[in-house]
TIVO-2410 file (N, C-alpha, C; in nm, 3 decimals):
# residues 173
REC num residu      c1      c2      c3 atome chaine
REC   1      M   2.193  -0.477  -0.107     N      A
REC   1      M   2.066  -0.474  -0.179    CA      A
REC   1      M   1.955  -0.542  -0.100     C      A
REC   2      R   1.991  -0.610   0.007     N      A
REC   2      R   1.892  -0.680   0.087    CA      A
REC   2      R   1.790  -0.586   0.153     C      A
REC   3      L   1.825  -0.459   0.167     N      A
REC   3      L   1.736  -0.364   0.233    CA      A
REC   3      L   1.663  -0.274   0.135     C      A
REC   4      Y   1.647  -0.320   0.010     N      A
REC   4      Y   1.583  -0.238  -0.093    CA      A
REC   4      Y   1.440  -0.199  -0.055     C      A
REC   5      F   1.374  -0.282   0.022     N      A
REC   5      F   1.235  -0.254   0.059    CA      A
REC   5      F   1.227  -0.131   0.148     C      A
REC   6      Y   1.330  -0.104   0.228     N      A
REC   6      Y   1.331   0.019   0.307    CA      A
REC   6      Y   1.355   0.140   0.218     C      A
REC   7      W   1.436   0.123   0.114     N      A
REC   7      W   1.457   0.232   0.019    CA      A
REC   7      W   1.328   0.262  -0.057     C      A
REC   8      I   1.252   0.159  -0.089     N      A
REC   8      I   1.121   0.180  -0.154    CA      A
REC   8      I   1.031   0.262  -0.061     C      A
REC   9      A   1.031   0.227   0.068     N      A
REC   9      A   0.950   0.302   0.165    CA      A
REC   9      A   0.995   0.448   0.171     C      A
REC  10      V   1.124   0.472   0.169     N      A
REC  10      V   1.176   0.609   0.174    CA      A
REC  10      V   1.134   0.687   0.050     C      A
REC  11      V   1.144   0.625  -0.067     N      A
REC  11      V   1.106   0.692  -0.192    CA      A
REC  11      V   0.958   0.729  -0.189     C      A
REC  12      V   0.872   0.636  -0.149     N      A
REC  12      V   0.728   0.664  -0.141    CA      A
REC  12      V   0.703   0.777  -0.042     C      A
REC  13      F   0.766   0.769   0.074     N      A
REC  13      F   0.747   0.871   0.178    CA      A
REC  13      F   0.790   1.009   0.128     C      A
REC  14      V   0.907   1.019   0.069     N      A
REC  14      V   0.959   1.148   0.021    CA      A
REC  14      V   0.872   1.203  -0.092     C      A
REC  15      L   0.837   1.118  -0.189     N      A
REC  15      L   0.751   1.162  -0.299    CA      A
REC  15      L   0.616   1.210  -0.247     C      A
REC  16      D   0.561   1.137  -0.151     N      A
REC  16      D   0.434   1.176  -0.090    CA      A
REC  16      D   0.448   1.310  -0.018     C      A
REC  17      Y   0.553   1.324   0.060     N      A
REC  17      Y   0.575   1.448   0.136    CA      A
REC  17      Y   0.589   1.568   0.043     C      A
REC  18      V   0.673   1.555  -0.058     N      A
REC  18      V   0.698   1.666  -0.151    CA      A
REC  18      V   0.570   1.705  -0.225     C      A
REC  19      T   0.497   1.607  -0.276     N      A
REC  19      T   0.375   1.640  -0.351    CA      A
REC  19      T   0.270   1.704  -0.261     C      A
REC  20      K   0.255   1.654  -0.139     N      A
REC  20      K   0.159   1.714  -0.047    CA      A
REC  20      K   0.199   1.857  -0.011     C      A
REC  21      K   0.328   1.880   0.008     N      A
REC  21      K   0.378   2.014   0.042    CA      A
REC  21      K   0.348   2.112  -0.072     C      A
REC  22      I   0.370   2.068  -0.196     N      A
REC  22      I   0.340   2.153  -0.311    CA      A
REC  22      I   0.192   2.188  -0.316     C      A
REC  23      I   0.108   2.087  -0.299     N      A
REC  23      I  -0.037   2.110  -0.304    CA      A
REC  23      I  -0.080   2.204  -0.191     C      A
REC  24      A  -0.033   2.178  -0.070     N      A
REC  24      A  -0.074   2.257   0.047    CA      A
REC  24      A  -0.029   2.402   0.038     C      A
REC  25      T   0.086   2.426  -0.026     N      A
REC  25      T   0.138   2.563  -0.031    CA      A
REC  25      T   0.099   2.638  -0.158     C      A
REC  26      Q   0.064   2.567  -0.264     N      A
REC  26      Q   0.039   2.633  -0.392    CA      A
REC  26      Q  -0.110   2.642  -0.430     C      A
REC  27      L  -0.192   2.560  -0.369     N      A
REC  27      L  -0.335   2.559  -0.405    CA      A
REC  27      L  -0.421   2.585  -0.282     C      A
REC  28      E  -0.529   2.655  -0.302     N      A
REC  28      E  -0.630   2.672  -0.198    CA      A
REC  28      E  -0.713   2.544  -0.192     C      A
REC  29      I  -0.767   2.514  -0.075     N      A
REC  29      I  -0.852   2.395  -0.062    CA      A
REC  29      I  -0.970   2.409  -0.158     C      A
REC  30      G  -0.992   2.304  -0.236     N      A
REC  30      G  -1.098   2.304  -0.336    CA      A
REC  30      G  -1.054   2.348  -0.474     C      A
REC  31      E  -0.937   2.412  -0.484     N      A
REC  31      E  -0.887   2.456  -0.613    CA      A
REC  31      E  -0.848   2.336  -0.699     C      A
REC  32      Q  -0.875   2.346  -0.829     N      A
REC  32      Q  -0.850   2.235  -0.921    CA      A
REC  32      Q  -0.764   2.279  -1.038     C      A
REC  33      I  -0.682   2.185  -1.085     N      A
REC  33      I  -0.604   2.204  -1.208    CA      A
REC  33      I  -0.634   2.083  -1.297     C      A
REC  34      S  -0.682   2.108  -1.415     N      A
REC  34      S  -0.713   2.001  -1.509    CA      A
REC  34      S  -0.582   1.948  -1.570     C      A
REC  35      I  -0.564   1.817  -1.563     N      A
REC  35      I  -0.448   1.753  -1.624    CA      A
REC  35      I  -0.489   1.686  -1.755     C      A
REC  36      I  -0.597   1.608  -1.751     N      A
REC  36      I  -0.653   1.545  -1.870    CA      A
REC  36      I  -0.803   1.573  -1.869     C      A
REC  37      G  -0.840   1.687  -1.927     N      A
REC  37      G  -0.982   1.724  -1.932    CA      A
REC  37      G  -1.046   1.717  -1.795     C      A
REC  38      N  -1.164   1.658  -1.790     N      A
REC  38      N  -1.233   1.637  -1.664    CA      A
REC  38      N  -1.204   1.499  -1.606     C      A
REC  39      F  -1.126   1.419  -1.679     N      A
REC  39      F  -1.095   1.283  -1.633    CA      A
REC  39      F  -0.996   1.283  -1.517     C      A
REC  40      F  -0.888   1.360  -1.526     N      A
REC  40      F  -0.785   1.363  -1.423    CA      A
REC  40      F  -0.759   1.507  -1.382     C      A
REC  41      L  -0.783   1.536  -1.254     N      A
REC  41      L  -0.766   1.670  -1.199    CA      A
REC  41      L  -0.675   1.664  -1.076     C      A
REC  42      I  -0.598   1.769  -1.057     N      A
REC  42      I  -0.530   1.790  -0.930    CA      A
REC  42      I  -0.625   1.879  -0.850     C      A
REC  43      T  -0.673   1.826  -0.738     N      A
REC  43      T  -0.772   1.897  -0.657    CA      A
REC  43      T  -0.724   1.900  -0.512     C      A
REC  44      S  -0.705   2.018  -0.459     N      A
REC  44      S  -0.660   2.032  -0.320    CA      A
REC  44      S  -0.775   1.997  -0.226     C      A
REC  45      H  -0.752   1.894  -0.145     N      A
REC  45      H  -0.857   1.843  -0.057    CA      A
REC  45      H  -0.792   1.798   0.074     C      A
REC  46      R  -0.866   1.806   0.184     N      A
REC  46      R  -0.817   1.757   0.313    CA      A
REC  46      R  -0.913   1.650   0.363     C      A
REC  47      N  -0.856   1.544   0.418     N      A
REC  47      N  -0.935   1.431   0.466    CA      A
REC  47      N  -0.902   1.407   0.613     C      A
REC  48      R  -1.001   1.422   0.697     N      A
REC  48      R  -0.984   1.397   0.841    CA      A
REC  48      R  -1.024   1.254   0.878     C      A
REC  49      G  -1.056   1.173   0.776     N      A
REC  49      G  -1.097   1.036   0.800    CA      A
REC  49      G  -1.003   0.937   0.734     C      A
REC  50      A  -1.055   0.820   0.709     N      A
REC  50      A  -0.977   0.714   0.643    CA      A
REC  50      A  -1.016   0.710   0.496     C      A
REC  51      A  -0.992   0.598   0.433     N      A
REC  51      A  -1.025   0.580   0.292    CA      A
REC  51      A  -1.171   0.618   0.267     C      A
REC  52      F  -1.191   0.691   0.157     N      A
REC  52      F  -1.325   0.735   0.116    CA      A
REC  52      F  -1.391   0.825   0.220     C      A
REC  53      G  -1.311   0.882   0.311     N      A
REC  53      G  -1.363   0.977   0.409    CA      A
REC  53      G  -1.438   0.915   0.525     C      A
REC  54      I  -1.428   0.784   0.544     N      A
REC  54      I  -1.499   0.722   0.657    CA      A
REC  54      I  -1.428   0.754   0.788     C      A
REC  55      L  -1.499   0.745   0.897     N      A
REC  55      L  -1.448   0.768   1.032    CA      A
REC  55      L  -1.385   0.907   1.046     C      A
REC  56      Q  -1.456   1.008   1.003     N      A
REC  56      Q  -1.407   1.146   1.012    CA      A
REC  56      Q  -1.374   1.184   1.157     C      A
REC  57      D  -1.268   1.262   1.172     N      A
REC  57      D  -1.226   1.321   1.300    CA      A
REC  57      D  -1.195   1.217   1.408     C      A
REC  58      Q  -1.141   1.104   1.370     N      A
REC  58      Q  -1.099   1.000   1.465    CA      A
REC  58      Q  -0.945   0.996   1.472     C      A
REC  59      R  -0.885   1.112   1.491     N      A
REC  59      R  -0.739   1.128   1.487    CA      A
REC  59      R  -0.667   1.032   1.582     C      A
REC  60      V  -0.706   1.027   1.707     N      A
REC  60      V  -0.638   0.941   1.805    CA      A
REC  60      V  -0.649   0.795   1.764     C      A
REC  61      F  -0.765   0.754   1.719     N      A
REC  61      F  -0.786   0.617   1.673    CA      A
REC  61      F  -0.689   0.584   1.559     C      A
REC  62      F  -0.678   0.674   1.460     N      A
REC  62      F  -0.589   0.649   1.346    CA      A
REC  62      F  -0.443   0.645   1.389     C      A
REC  63      I  -0.404   0.729   1.481     N      A
REC  63      I  -0.266   0.730   1.528    CA      A
REC  63      I  -0.233   0.599   1.598     C      A
REC  64      I  -0.324   0.551   1.682     N      A
REC  64      I  -0.301   0.424   1.752    CA      A
REC  64      I  -0.295   0.308   1.654     C      A
REC  65      I  -0.393   0.300   1.565     N      A
REC  65      I  -0.398   0.191   1.468    CA      A
REC  65      I  -0.276   0.194   1.376     C      A
REC  66      T  -0.239   0.312   1.328     N      A
REC  66      T  -0.124   0.322   1.238    CA      A
REC  66      T   0.005   0.286   1.309     C      A
REC  67      T   0.018   0.322   1.436     N      A
REC  67      T   0.137   0.283   1.513    CA      A
REC  67      T   0.148   0.131   1.520     C      A
REC  68      V   0.038   0.066   1.547     N      A
REC  68      V   0.036  -0.081   1.553    CA      A
REC  68      V   0.071  -0.140   1.416     C      A
REC  69      V   0.010  -0.085   1.311     N      A
REC  69      V   0.034  -0.136   1.175    CA      A
REC  69      V   0.179  -0.115   1.134     C      A
REC  70      L   0.234   0.003   1.158     N      A
REC  70      L   0.373   0.030   1.122    CA      A
REC  70      L   0.468  -0.063   1.198     C      A
REC  71      T   0.442  -0.084   1.325     N      A
REC  71      T   0.524  -0.176   1.405    CA      A
REC  71      T   0.515  -0.317   1.347     C      A
REC  72      G   0.395  -0.360   1.313     N      A
REC  72      G   0.376  -0.493   1.255    CA      A
REC  72      G   0.447  -0.509   1.121     C      A
REC  73      I   0.439  -0.406   1.037     N      A
REC  73      I   0.504  -0.413   0.906    CA      A
REC  73      I   0.656  -0.423   0.922     C      A
REC  74      I   0.712  -0.339   1.009     N      A
REC  74      I   0.857  -0.342   1.030    CA      A
REC  74      I   0.899  -0.478   1.086     C      A
REC  75      W   0.823  -0.529   1.182     N      A
REC  75      W   0.855  -0.661   1.238    CA      A
REC  75      W   0.850  -0.768   1.128     C      A
REC  76      Y   0.746  -0.764   1.046     N      A
REC  76      Y   0.728  -0.865   0.941    CA      A
REC  76      Y   0.838  -0.854   0.835     C      A
REC  77      I   0.875  -0.731   0.799     N      A
REC  77      I   0.985  -0.713   0.704    CA      A
REC  77      I   1.112  -0.776   0.761     C      A
REC  78      Q   1.139  -0.749   0.888     N      A
REC  78      Q   1.259  -0.806   0.950    CA      A
REC  78      Q   1.253  -0.959   0.950     C      A
REC  79      A   1.137  -1.014   0.976     N      A
REC  79      A   1.121  -1.159   0.979    CA      A
REC  79      A   1.136  -1.221   0.841     C      A
REC  80      M   1.093  -1.148   0.737     N      A
REC  80      M   1.090  -1.203   0.601    CA      A
REC  80      M   1.204  -1.154   0.512     C      A
REC  81      R   1.291  -1.069   0.561     N      A
REC  81      R   1.391  -1.003   0.475    CA      A
REC  81      R   1.487  -1.099   0.406     C      A
REC  82      K   1.509  -1.216   0.461     N      A
REC  82      K   1.600  -1.312   0.398    CA      A
REC  82      K   1.525  -1.418   0.317     C      A
REC  83      S   1.398  -1.399   0.298     N      A
REC  83      S   1.315  -1.499   0.232    CA      A
REC  83      S   1.326  -1.498   0.080     C      A
REC  84      S   1.387  -1.395   0.024     N      A
REC  84      S   1.396  -1.382  -0.122    CA      A
REC  84      S   1.257  -1.382  -0.187     C      A
REC  85      K   1.165  -1.309  -0.128     N      A
REC  85      K   1.030  -1.297  -0.182    CA      A
REC  85      K   1.011  -1.152  -0.227     C      A
REC  86      P   1.053  -1.121  -0.351     N      A
REC  86      P   1.050  -0.981  -0.395    CA      A
REC  86      P   0.911  -0.919  -0.401     C      A
REC  87      W   0.809  -0.996  -0.439     N      A
REC  87      W   0.673  -0.940  -0.444    CA      A
REC  87      W   0.630  -0.895  -0.305     C      A
REC  88      L   0.652  -0.982  -0.208     N      A
REC  88      L   0.612  -0.953  -0.070    CA      A
REC  88      L   0.689  -0.835  -0.014     C      A
REC  89      L   0.820  -0.838  -0.025     N      A
REC  89      L   0.902  -0.733   0.035    CA      A
REC  89      L   0.883  -0.597  -0.034     C      A
REC  90      T   0.866  -0.597  -0.165     N      A
REC  90      T   0.838  -0.473  -0.235    CA      A
REC  90      T   0.703  -0.417  -0.190     C      A
REC  91      G   0.603  -0.505  -0.180     N      A
REC  91      G   0.471  -0.463  -0.133    CA      A
REC  91      G   0.476  -0.407   0.008     C      A
REC  92      L   0.550  -0.473   0.095     N      A
REC  92      L   0.561  -0.425   0.233    CA      A
REC  92      L   0.632  -0.289   0.237     C      A
REC  93      G   0.733  -0.270   0.152     N      A
REC  93      G   0.801  -0.141   0.145    CA      A
REC  93      G   0.707  -0.030   0.100     C      A
REC  94      L   0.626  -0.059  -0.001     N      A
REC  94      L   0.529   0.040  -0.049    CA      A
REC  94      L   0.426   0.074   0.059     C      A
REC  95      V   0.375  -0.027   0.127     N      A
REC  95      V   0.276  -0.004   0.232    CA      A
REC  95      V   0.340   0.075   0.347     C      A
REC  96      L   0.462   0.040   0.383     N      A
REC  96      L   0.531   0.110   0.491    CA      A
REC  96      L   0.549   0.258   0.458     C      A
REC  97      G   0.597   0.289   0.339     N      A
REC  97      G   0.616   0.429   0.299    CA      A
REC  97      G   0.486   0.506   0.295     C      A
REC  98      G   0.381   0.444   0.240     N      A
REC  98      G   0.251   0.510   0.234    CA      A
REC  98      G   0.188   0.532   0.370     C      A
REC  99      A   0.194   0.430   0.454     N      A
REC  99      A   0.136   0.442   0.588    CA      A
REC  99      A   0.210   0.548   0.668     C      A
REC 100      L   0.341   0.552   0.654     N      A
REC 100      L   0.420   0.652   0.726    CA      A
REC 100      L   0.387   0.794   0.676     C      A
REC 101      G   0.369   0.810   0.545     N      A
REC 101      G   0.335   0.940   0.490    CA      A
REC 101      G   0.204   0.995   0.545     C      A
REC 102      N   0.101   0.912   0.546     N      A
REC 102      N  -0.028   0.958   0.600    CA      A
REC 102      N  -0.024   0.973   0.752     C      A
REC 103      F   0.054   0.889   0.819     N      A
REC 103      F   0.070   0.895   0.965    CA      A
REC 103      F   0.128   1.030   1.007     C      A
REC 104      I   0.232   1.073   0.938     N      A
REC 104      I   0.296   1.201   0.971    CA      A
REC 104      I   0.197   1.316   0.953     C      A
REC 105      D   0.118   1.312   0.845     N      A
REC 105      D   0.015   1.415   0.824    CA      A
REC 105      D  -0.085   1.417   0.940     C      A
REC 106      R  -0.130   1.301   0.982     N      A
REC 106      R  -0.230   1.295   1.089    CA      A
REC 106      R  -0.174   1.349   1.220     C      A
REC 107      I  -0.048   1.316   1.249     N      A
REC 107      I   0.012   1.365   1.373    CA      A
REC 107      I   0.030   1.517   1.367     C      A
REC 108      R   0.083   1.567   1.256     N      A
REC 108      R   0.114   1.709   1.245    CA      A
REC 108      R  -0.009   1.797   1.229     C      A
REC 109      F  -0.103   1.754   1.145     N      A
REC 109      F  -0.213   1.843   1.108    CA      A
REC 109      F  -0.351   1.791   1.144     C      A
REC 110      G  -0.361   1.665   1.182     N      A
REC 110      G  -0.493   1.607   1.212    CA      A
REC 110      G  -0.573   1.573   1.088     C      A
REC 111      E  -0.508   1.584   0.971     N      A
REC 111      E  -0.574   1.554   0.845    CA      A
REC 111      E  -0.469   1.517   0.741     C      A
REC 112      V  -0.515   1.459   0.633     N      A
REC 112      V  -0.427   1.416   0.525    CA      A
REC 112      V  -0.456   1.500   0.401     C      A
REC 113      V  -0.350   1.543   0.334     N      A
REC 113      V  -0.364   1.619   0.210    CA      A
REC 113      V  -0.386   1.520   0.096     C      A
REC 114      D  -0.499   1.532   0.030     N      A
REC 114      D  -0.530   1.451  -0.088    CA      A
REC 114      D  -0.540   1.543  -0.208     C      A
REC 115      F  -0.509   1.490  -0.328     N      A
REC 115      F  -0.509   1.579  -0.444    CA      A
REC 115      F  -0.528   1.511  -0.578     C      A
REC 116      L  -0.523   1.381  -0.587     N      A
REC 116      L  -0.540   1.311  -0.715    CA      A
REC 116      L  -0.687   1.274  -0.733     C      A
REC 117      Q  -0.750   1.334  -0.833     N      A
REC 117      Q  -0.893   1.309  -0.856    CA      A
REC 117      Q  -0.914   1.256  -0.997     C      A
REC 118      F  -0.989   1.146  -1.005     N      A
REC 118      F  -1.026   1.087  -1.133    CA      A
REC 118      F  -1.177   1.082  -1.143     C      A
REC 119      N  -1.227   1.124  -1.260     N      A
REC 119      N  -1.371   1.123  -1.286    CA      A
REC 119      N  -1.399   1.026  -1.401     C      A
REC 120      F  -1.500   0.946  -1.383     N      A
REC 120      F  -1.543   0.852  -1.486    CA      A
REC 120      F  -1.687   0.887  -1.521     C      A
REC 121      G  -1.700   0.975  -1.619     N      A
REC 121      G  -1.833   1.026  -1.651    CA      A
REC 121      G  -1.884   1.109  -1.535     C      A
REC 122      S  -2.000   1.075  -1.482     N      A
REC 122      S  -2.056   1.151  -1.371    CA      A
REC 122      S  -2.005   1.101  -1.235     C      A
REC 123      Y  -1.929   0.991  -1.235     N      A
REC 123      Y  -1.876   0.936  -1.110    CA      A
REC 123      Y  -1.736   0.992  -1.082     C      A
REC 124      S  -1.719   1.049  -0.963     N      A
REC 124      S  -1.588   1.098  -0.919    CA      A
REC 124      S  -1.532   1.000  -0.817     C      A
REC 125      F  -1.418   0.939  -0.850     N      A
REC 125      F  -1.351   0.850  -0.755    CA      A
REC 125      F  -1.302   0.936  -0.639     C      A
REC 126      P  -1.307   0.884  -0.515     N      A
REC 126      P  -1.260   0.964  -0.401    CA      A
REC 126      P  -1.116   1.014  -0.423     C      A
REC 127      I  -1.091   1.137  -0.386     N      A
REC 127      I  -0.960   1.199  -0.404    CA      A
REC 127      I  -0.860   1.130  -0.312     C      A
REC 128      F  -0.738   1.107  -0.364     N      A
REC 128      F  -0.636   1.035  -0.287    CA      A
REC 128      F  -0.500   1.099  -0.309     C      A
REC 129      N  -0.394   1.037  -0.256     N      A
REC 129      N  -0.260   1.094  -0.265    CA      A
REC 129      N  -0.157   0.985  -0.298     C      A
REC 130      V  -0.030   1.022  -0.301     N      A
REC 130      V   0.077   0.927  -0.334    CA      A
REC 130      V   0.087   0.817  -0.229     C      A
REC 131      A   0.071   0.852  -0.100     N      A
REC 131      A   0.077   0.752   0.006    CA      A
REC 131      A  -0.031   0.646  -0.013     C      A
REC 132      D  -0.151   0.691  -0.044     N      A
REC 132      D  -0.261   0.597  -0.068    CA      A
REC 132      D  -0.228   0.504  -0.185     C      A
REC 133      S  -0.168   0.561  -0.290     N      A
REC 133      S  -0.130   0.480  -0.406    CA      A
REC 133      S  -0.027   0.375  -0.367     C      A
REC 134      G   0.072   0.415  -0.286     N      A
REC 134      G   0.173   0.320  -0.239    CA      A
REC 134      G   0.110   0.207  -0.160     C      A
REC 135      I   0.015   0.241  -0.075     N      A
REC 135      I  -0.052   0.138   0.007    CA      A
REC 135      I  -0.130   0.042  -0.082     C      A
REC 136      V  -0.206   0.094  -0.176     N      A
REC 136      V  -0.289   0.009  -0.262    CA      A
REC 136      V  -0.201  -0.082  -0.349     C      A
REC 137      V  -0.100  -0.025  -0.414     N      A
REC 137      V  -0.011  -0.107  -0.499    CA      A
REC 137      V   0.062  -0.209  -0.412     C      A
REC 138      G   0.104  -0.167  -0.293     N      A
REC 138      G   0.172  -0.260  -0.202    CA      A
REC 138      G   0.084  -0.377  -0.162     C      A
REC 139      V  -0.040  -0.349  -0.129     N      A
REC 139      V  -0.133  -0.457  -0.092    CA      A
REC 139      V  -0.156  -0.551  -0.211     C      A
REC 140      I  -0.165  -0.496  -0.332     N      A
REC 140      I  -0.181  -0.580  -0.451    CA      A
REC 140      I  -0.060  -0.673  -0.466     C      A
REC 141      L   0.061  -0.620  -0.446     N      A
REC 141      L   0.181  -0.704  -0.457    CA      A
REC 141      L   0.185  -0.812  -0.349     C      A
REC 142      I   0.140  -0.778  -0.229     N      A
REC 142      I   0.134  -0.876  -0.120    CA      A
REC 142      I   0.035  -0.986  -0.156     C      A
REC 143      L  -0.078  -0.949  -0.214     N      A
REC 143      L  -0.177  -1.049  -0.256    CA      A
REC 143      L  -0.122  -1.137  -0.369     C      A
REC 144      I  -0.049  -1.078  -0.463     N      A
REC 144      I   0.015  -1.157  -0.569    CA      A
REC 144      I   0.111  -1.258  -0.508     C      A
REC 145      D   0.192  -1.212  -0.412     N      A
REC 145      D   0.284  -1.304  -0.345    CA      A
REC 145      D   0.209  -1.417  -0.276     C      A
REC 146      T   0.099  -1.384  -0.211     N      A
REC 146      T   0.018  -1.485  -0.142    CA      A
REC 146      T  -0.034  -1.588  -0.242     C      A
REC 147      L  -0.084  -1.541  -0.355     N      A
REC 147      L  -0.136  -1.634  -0.457    CA      A
REC 147      L  -0.025  -1.720  -0.515     C      A
REC 148      L   0.091  -1.661  -0.544     N      A
REC 148      L   0.204  -1.737  -0.597    CA      A
REC 148      L   0.253  -1.841  -0.497     C      A
REC 149      T   0.259  -1.802  -0.370     N      A
REC 149      T   0.302  -1.894  -0.266    CA      A
REC 149      T   0.203  -2.010  -0.253     C      A
REC 150      A   0.074  -1.979  -0.255     N      A
REC 150      A  -0.028  -2.085  -0.245    CA      A
REC 150      A  -0.018  -2.179  -0.364     C      A
REC 151      R   0.003  -2.124  -0.483     N      A
REC 151      R   0.018  -2.207  -0.604    CA      A
REC 151      R   0.140  -2.298  -0.592     C      A
REC 152      D   0.252  -2.242  -0.547     N      A
REC 152      D   0.374  -2.322  -0.533    CA      A
REC 152      D   0.358  -2.431  -0.428     C      A
REC 153      E   0.291  -2.398  -0.317     N      A
REC 153      E   0.268  -2.498  -0.213    CA      A
REC 153      E   0.177  -2.609  -0.264     C      A
REC 154      K   0.077  -2.572  -0.344     N      A
REC 154      K  -0.013  -2.672  -0.400    CA      A
REC 154      K   0.063  -2.765  -0.494     C      A
REC 155      K   0.153  -2.707  -0.577     N      A
REC 155      K   0.234  -2.790  -0.666    CA      A
REC 155      K   0.322  -2.885  -0.587     C      A
REC 156      T   0.382  -2.834  -0.479     N      A
REC 156      T   0.469  -2.918  -0.396    CA      A
REC 156      T   0.390  -3.031  -0.334     C      A
REC 157      V   0.272  -3.003  -0.283     N      A
REC 157      V   0.188  -3.106  -0.222    CA      A
REC 157      V   0.145  -3.206  -0.327     C      A
REC 158      N   0.102  -3.156  -0.443     N      A
REC 158      N   0.059  -3.248  -0.550    CA      A
REC 158      N   0.174  -3.334  -0.601     C      A
REC 159      N   0.291  -3.277  -0.615     N      A
REC 159      N   0.407  -3.356  -0.657    CA      A
REC 159      N   0.442  -3.461  -0.554     C      A
REC 160      G   0.432  -3.426  -0.428     N      A
REC 160      G   0.458  -3.523  -0.320    CA      A
REC 160      G   0.356  -3.635  -0.320     C      A
REC 161      E   0.229  -3.604  -0.344     N      A
REC 161      E   0.125  -3.706  -0.349    CA      A
REC 161      E   0.145  -3.797  -0.469     C      A
REC 162      D   0.185  -3.741  -0.583     N      A
REC 162      D   0.208  -3.822  -0.702    CA      A
REC 162      D   0.321  -3.921  -0.677     C      A
REC 163      K   0.427  -3.876  -0.611     N      A
REC 163      K   0.539  -3.964  -0.582    CA      A
REC 163      K   0.496  -4.075  -0.488     C      A
REC 164      D   0.418  -4.039  -0.385     N      A
REC 164      D   0.371  -4.139  -0.290    CA      A
REC 164      D   0.282  -4.241  -0.359     C      A
REC 165      S   0.190  -4.195  -0.444     N      A
REC 165      S   0.100  -4.288  -0.510    CA      A
REC 165      S   0.178  -4.375  -0.609     C      A
REC 166      N   0.280  -4.320  -0.672     N      A
REC 166      N   0.363  -4.401  -0.763    CA      A
REC 166      N   0.438  -4.509  -0.687     C      A
REC 167      K   0.484  -4.481  -0.568     N      A
REC 167      K   0.555  -4.579  -0.488    CA      A
REC 167      K   0.464  -4.697  -0.455     C      A
REC 168      H   0.340  -4.665  -0.423     N      A
REC 168      H   0.246  -4.772  -0.388    CA      A
REC 168      H   0.210  -4.855  -0.509     C      A
REC 169      E   0.200  -4.791  -0.624     N      A
REC 169      E   0.162  -4.865  -0.745    CA      A
REC 169      E   0.275  -4.952  -0.796     C      A
REC 170      Q   0.398  -4.916  -0.771     N      A
REC 170      Q   0.510  -4.987  -0.832    CA      A
REC 170      Q   0.567  -5.096  -0.743     C      A
REC 171      Q   0.512  -5.118  -0.627     N      A
REC 171      Q   0.566  -5.221  -0.539    CA      A
REC 171      Q   0.527  -5.360  -0.592     C      A
REC 172      P   0.626  -5.451  -0.594     N      A
REC 172      P   0.595  -5.587  -0.646    CA      A
REC 172      P   0.501  -5.663  -0.553     C      A
REC 173      V   0.427  -5.754  -0.611     N      A
REC 173      V   0.330  -5.833  -0.536    CA      A
REC 173      V   0.389  -5.966  -0.498     C      A
***
């Protein structure tokens, strides 16, 4: 069970791959299917950039950056795998699976298949995919782990200071 974070990455990657394949083969680009009125739509879209469509047509840049990021994530997972930090390792697994899913799309097609669209009144949130969701949820879990670790370290430091100050106060004169 120690390698569950790699299984999480595999699940995210496979789910992302299958959903993108369905969208790419069953819908024309721009075609929409309403799931919940105008609030949630499946919309076939291609993104040649990064989040929110920034840095369009920078394929080589994304491949280089993603290679570095994937290498760093795998290295960090290996370094932290015995730490018993489920928030961190689950988050890293989600980010790894999502990054790998979008990476494969960029290498194969030069673009990423996006299809999840949410509208909030007249505002349309940028269309995204399962890989993007894995990355975002993973980063949130990593941030939660960071906050929990900082809180625990602060408690440890404060408890240590209290003990030290008690020692000084209780010494006989």
